[in-house]
N, C-alpha and C positions, 0 to 999 in steps of 0.2 A: 517450668517443667514440674508441676506439682503432682506427685504420684502418692497414692496411699502406701504407707509403710508401717510396719510394726514398730511402735514406739519403744525404744530401749527401756524407758521407765516402766512401761507396761510389762515387758518381759521380766524385768527385775522384780516387779510387784508379783507376778505369777510365781516366780521362784520363791519369793518370801512367803507368799500365801501357802504354797505347798509345804514349806517347812513349818509354818505356824499350825497348819492343819495336822500335820504329822505329830507335832509335839502335843497339841491339844487332845487329839484322839488317844495318844499314848498315856497322857495324864488321866483322862477319863477312864480308860481301860484299866489302868493300875488301881485307881481309886475305887471304881465300882467292883472290880473283881476281888480286891482285897477285903472289901466290906460285905460282899454278898456271902451269906451263910449257906443259902439253899443252892446246892450244886446245879439243879436244873435251871434255876434263875440265872446263875452265873454263866452257864453255857449259852443261854439265850441272849443275854446281854453281850457276852463276848462275841457271839456270831453277828449281832446287830452292829456292833462297833467295827468289826472286820468288814462288813458290807458297806458301812458308811465310809470307811477309809478307802476301800476299793473304788467306790463311786466317785469320791472326791479326786482320787488320783487319776481316774479315767477322764474326768471333766477337765482337769488341768492339762493333762496330756493332749486332749483334743484341742484345747486353746493354743497350746504351744505349737502343735502340728499345723493348725490353721494359720498361725502367724508365720511359720516357716514357708507355708504355701504362698502367702502373700509376697514373701521375698523372692520366691521363684518367679511369680508373675511380674514383679518389679524388674527383675533381671531380664526376663523376656522382652519387656517393653523397652528397656534401655538398650538391649542388643538390637532391637528393631531400629531405634534412633541411630545407633552406631553404624548401621549398615550403609548410611549415607557417606560415611568416612571411608575413602578409598586411597590408601597411601600410594597406589600406583598412578593416580591422576595428579601428578605434581603441580600441574597448572591450576587445579581447583583447590589446592591446599594453601589457603591464606592463613594468616595468623589467627583469625577468629574461628575458623574451622578446626584448626589444631587445638585451640584452647577449649572449644566445646567438646571435642573428642576426648581430651584429657579429663574434663569434668565427668563425662559419661563413664570412662574407665574407673574413675575414683568412686562414682556412685555404684557401679557394678561390684567393685571390691567391697564397699561398705555393706551392700545388701547381701553379698555372699558370706561375709563375716557374721552378720546378724543371723542369717539363716542357719549357719553352722552352729552358732551359740544356742539358738532355739532348739535345734535337733539334739544337741548335747543335754540341754535341760529336760527335754522330753524323755530321753533315755534314762536320765537320773530319776525322773518321776516314775517311770515304768518299773525301774528296779528298786524302788524304795519300799516295797511291800513288807520288808522285814522289820520295819519299825514297830508296828503293832504286835507282830509275832514275838519280837524280843521282849516287849513290855508284858505280854501274856506270860511268857516263860518266867520273867522276874516275879510277876504277881503270884503265879501258882507255886513258885519255888519258896515263897515266903509263907506258905500255909503252915 
């Protein structure tokens, strides 16, 4: 029963990548804006960095949502397999059938948990826009 699933290591990597990008952009933003003397240049660089941060956040969010969608498809496939399990047909319930149904339920639970985690990560990415704004405020306050 080999189905494609979002690798937990991949989701962890996406979350780490998001944090690394946020920190790198915040450092760039602070360094560039604190050294830029020309206000017009500072504004253009600040805007470019905000655009970069937004684009990266959107890319990571799309990846996380796609991985959550894969879990939904996995659950649908597992439910289809589970439809063969009918507890009302006691004569057809041998030990192997019950063991397989138990494994299917466990796989569904694991896919649901991973899907939930991916959606939480996606929401975190969506709501992390304040990182660069906070760095901007700190950089401009230090003028």
